[in-house]
Backbone as JSON, one array per atom type, in Angstrom:
{
  "sequence": "IERLDAIGFEWQLPDFKQDMWDHKLQELIAYKREHGDCNVPSKYTPNEALGHWVRNARMCYKARFQERKKGGATPLTDERVRILNAIEFDWRVS",
  "N": [[22.33, 39.29, -8.5], [21.92, 39.34, -11.25], [23.95, 37.61, -12.11], [23.08, 35.18, -11.05], [20.64, 34.92, -12.41], [21.7, 34.64, -14.97], [22.79, 32.09, -14.91], [20.57, 30.58, -14.78], [19.19, 30.37, -12.35], [16.62, 29.25, -10.19], [14.12, 31.1, -8.87], [11.8, 30.66, -7.49], [10.43, 28.32, -5.23], [9.58, 24.89, -5.8], [6.13, 23.93, -6.02], [5.2, 21.89, -3.83], [2.86, 20.92, -2.65], [0.96, 21.24, -4.67], [2.12, 19.59, -6.58], [1.86, 17.11, -5.28], [-0.92, 16.93, -5.17], [-1.53, 16.83, -7.9], [-0.29, 14.39, -8.51], [-1.82, 12.56, -7.0], [-4.26, 12.96, -8.27], [-3.7, 11.84, -10.79], [-3.37, 9.19, -10.01], [-5.98, 8.69, -9.19], [-7.35, 8.93, -11.61], [-6.27, 6.73, -12.95], [-7.28, 4.73, -11.29], [-10.02, 5.05, -11.8], [-10.09, 4.36, -14.49], [-9.59, 1.65, -14.31], [-11.62, 0.7, -12.56], [-13.98, 1.96, -13.19], [-15.22, 4.01, -11.8], [-14.92, 6.74, -9.4], [-14.91, 6.05, -6.78], [-13.08, 5.38, -4.5], [-12.35, 3.13, -1.97], [-11.88, 3.98, 1.48], [-10.11, 2.34, 2.77], [-8.54, 1.15, 0.77], [-6.69, -1.37, -0.18], [-4.46, -1.69, -2.12], [-3.66, 0.98, -2.32], [-3.87, 2.83, 0.1], [-3.45, 5.51, 0.71], [-4.54, 6.89, -1.43], [-7.26, 6.37, -1.11], [-7.69, 7.77, 1.29], [-7.12, 10.34, 0.38], [-9.2, 10.79, -1.45], [-11.39, 10.69, 0.3], [-10.75, 12.91, 1.87], [-10.94, 14.93, -0.05], [-13.69, 14.97, -0.48], [-14.57, 15.79, 2.07], [-13.39, 18.33, 2.19], [-14.76, 19.55, 0.12], [-17.35, 19.68, 1.14], [-16.81, 21.32, 3.32], [-16.11, 23.68, 2.05], [-18.43, 25.16, 1.52], [-19.4, 25.7, 4.04], [-17.26, 27.16, 5.09], [-17.13, 29.32, 3.31], [-19.36, 30.75, 4.03], [-18.47, 31.74, 6.4], [-16.42, 33.25, 5.53], [-14.0, 32.04, 5.12], [-11.52, 29.7, 3.75], [-10.74, 26.68, 1.89], [-8.41, 24.02, 1.0], [-9.39, 23.07, -1.36], [-9.75, 24.28, -4.28], [-11.67, 26.3, -6.66], [-10.8, 25.6, -9.21], [-9.75, 23.02, -8.8], [-12.09, 21.69, -8.1], [-13.46, 21.89, -10.53], [-11.77, 20.3, -12.13], [-12.02, 17.76, -10.89], [-14.77, 17.4, -11.22], [-14.81, 17.16, -13.98], [-13.81, 14.61, -14.39], [-15.85, 13.16, -13.52], [-16.14, 12.88, -10.73], [-17.52, 11.6, -7.77], [-19.15, 13.38, -5.44], [-20.68, 12.75, -3.3], [-21.22, 9.78, -1.58], [-23.28, 7.03, -1.39]],
  "CA": [[21.09, 38.76, -9.06], [22.13, 39.12, -12.69], [24.77, 36.39, -12.28], [22.21, 34.02, -10.79], [19.74, 34.83, -13.56], [22.48, 34.18, -16.12], [23.01, 30.63, -14.85], [19.28, 29.91, -14.73], [18.75, 30.14, -10.98], [15.17, 29.23, -9.98], [13.81, 31.98, -7.75], [10.66, 30.15, -6.74], [10.47, 26.92, -4.83], [8.5, 24.09, -6.39], [4.9, 23.84, -5.24], [5.1, 20.48, -3.49], [1.47, 20.56, -2.39], [0.31, 21.1, -5.97], [2.68, 18.39, -7.19], [1.24, 15.95, -4.63], [-2.32, 16.89, -5.6], [-1.51, 16.35, -9.29], [0.06, 12.96, -8.49], [-3.0, 11.81, -6.53], [-5.26, 13.04, -9.34], [-3.33, 10.84, -11.8], [-3.7, 7.89, -9.43], [-7.44, 8.56, -9.22], [-7.72, 8.68, -13.01], [-5.91, 5.33, -13.21], [-8.26, 3.91, -10.56], [-11.29, 5.12, -12.53], [-9.92, 3.58, -15.71], [-9.65, 0.23, -13.95], [-12.82, 0.32, -11.82], [-15.17, 2.59, -13.78], [-15.74, 5.12, -10.98], [-13.93, 7.39, -8.54], [-15.27, 5.71, -5.4], [-11.99, 4.62, -3.88], [-12.61, 2.87, -0.55], [-10.87, 4.62, 2.34], [-9.1, 1.33, 3.11], [-8.2, 0.48, -0.49], [-5.42, -2.03, 0.14], [-3.32, -1.37, -2.98], [-3.23, 2.38, -2.2], [-4.69, 3.45, 1.14], [-3.29, 6.97, 0.66], [-5.49, 7.39, -2.41], [-8.56, 6.34, -0.45], [-7.75, 8.88, 2.24], [-7.13, 11.57, -0.42], [-10.57, 10.93, -1.97], [-12.24, 11.05, 1.45], [-10.41, 14.28, 2.25], [-11.5, 15.81, -1.08], [-15.13, 15.09, -0.19], [-14.73, 16.6, 3.27], [-13.05, 19.71, 1.83], [-15.85, 20.05, -0.72], [-18.43, 20.03, 2.06], [-16.34, 22.44, 4.14], [-16.05, 24.9, 1.23], [-19.67, 25.91, 1.65], [-19.46, 26.17, 5.42], [-16.21, 28.17, 5.26], [-17.48, 30.52, 2.55], [-20.32, 31.51, 4.83], [-17.68, 32.4, 7.44], [-15.36, 34.04, 4.89], [-12.75, 31.26, 5.11], [-11.2, 28.96, 2.53], [-10.21, 25.32, 2.05], [-7.44, 23.74, -0.06], [-10.08, 22.62, -2.57], [-10.05, 25.49, -5.05], [-12.64, 26.17, -7.74], [-10.14, 24.88, -10.31], [-9.7, 21.6, -8.44], [-13.47, 21.17, -8.2], [-13.72, 21.73, -11.98], [-11.0, 19.15, -12.62], [-12.65, 16.55, -10.39], [-16.06, 17.26, -11.91], [-14.54, 16.73, -15.36], [-13.61, 13.16, -14.43], [-17.08, 12.61, -12.93], [-15.92, 12.56, -9.32], [-18.74, 11.55, -6.97], [-18.94, 14.14, -4.2], [-21.42, 12.05, -2.23], [-21.29, 8.33, -1.78], [-24.36, 6.5, -0.55]],
  "C": [[21.27, 38.46, -10.55], [22.94, 37.86, -12.95], [23.91, 35.14, -12.07], [21.21, 33.83, -11.93], [20.46, 34.24, -14.77], [22.72, 32.68, -16.1], [21.71, 29.87, -14.67], [18.78, 29.58, -13.34], [17.23, 30.23, -10.88], [14.85, 30.03, -8.72], [12.62, 31.5, -6.93], [10.85, 28.68, -6.43], [9.36, 26.16, -5.54], [7.29, 24.05, -5.45], [4.63, 22.37, -4.93], [3.67, 20.04, -3.24], [0.72, 20.36, -3.71], [0.82, 19.84, -6.67], [2.05, 17.13, -6.6], [-0.21, 15.81, -5.08], [-2.4, 16.35, -7.03], [-1.21, 14.85, -9.36], [-1.14, 12.11, -8.05], [-4.12, 11.85, -7.58], [-4.95, 11.99, -10.41], [-3.61, 9.43, -11.29], [-5.21, 7.64, -9.46], [-7.92, 8.27, -10.63], [-7.41, 7.23, -13.38], [-6.9, 4.39, -12.51], [-9.59, 3.89, -11.32], [-11.22, 4.3, -13.81], [-10.09, 2.1, -15.43], [-11.01, -0.17, -13.37], [-14.11, 0.96, -12.33], [-15.79, 3.7, -12.97], [-14.6, 5.69, -10.14], [-14.16, 7.09, -7.06], [-14.23, 4.81, -4.75], [-12.33, 4.38, -2.42], [-11.51, 3.5, 0.3], [-9.79, 3.63, 2.79], [-8.79, 0.47, 1.89], [-6.79, -0.08, -0.36], [-4.26, -1.69, -0.81], [-2.8, 0.06, -2.81], [-4.13, 3.1, -1.19], [-4.61, 4.97, 1.11], [-4.27, 7.58, -0.34], [-6.89, 7.41, -1.82], [-8.73, 7.48, 0.54], [-7.83, 10.22, 1.5], [-8.54, 11.83, -0.95], [-11.52, 11.34, -0.84], [-12.01, 12.5, 1.86], [-10.99, 15.28, 1.23], [-12.99, 16.03, -0.83], [-15.37, 15.96, 1.05], [-14.42, 18.07, 2.99], [-14.15, 20.34, 0.99], [-17.02, 20.5, 0.17], [-18.05, 21.27, 2.88], [-16.29, 23.75, 3.36], [-17.28, 25.77, 1.46], [-19.84, 26.46, 3.06], [-18.47, 27.31, 5.64], [-16.53, 29.45, 4.49], [-18.46, 31.38, 3.31], [-19.59, 32.3, 5.91], [-16.58, 33.29, 6.85], [-14.03, 33.33, 4.83], [-12.53, 30.55, 3.79], [-10.74, 27.56, 2.89], [-9.21, 25.09, 0.93], [-8.09, 23.33, -1.39], [-10.57, 23.86, -3.33], [-11.13, 25.23, -6.09], [-12.07, 25.37, -8.91], [-10.08, 23.38, -10.03], [-11.08, 20.96, -8.51], [-13.81, 20.94, -9.67], [-13.02, 20.5, -12.54], [-11.66, 17.84, -12.16], [-14.03, 16.33, -11.01], [-15.87, 16.73, -13.33], [-14.3, 15.23, -15.47], [-14.76, 12.43, -13.74], [-16.86, 12.09, -11.51], [-17.25, 12.61, -8.59], [-18.49, 12.25, -5.64], [-19.65, 13.49, -3.02], [-21.47, 10.57, -2.57], [-22.35, 7.8, -0.83], [-24.0, 5.18, 0.05]]
}
């Protein structure tokens, strides 16, 4: 272990899910800069994955309250909700 530490061995794997979430957040910020809101259509031709990510975030937000009543959890943490609120993410689209 000491030899591995000495050469800078990384003991933890990268958090790919967090990296992906951060990447999509940056794409959403760029979308907002261009369009003035965070209402990415689910079939947004230039980036359909972003549209699906936004839709999924809204579904997870709704599920948070249902799961909390049951004692469960969703991938949408309090920190992620705070971050999305900070960029004026619309949780409901009419």
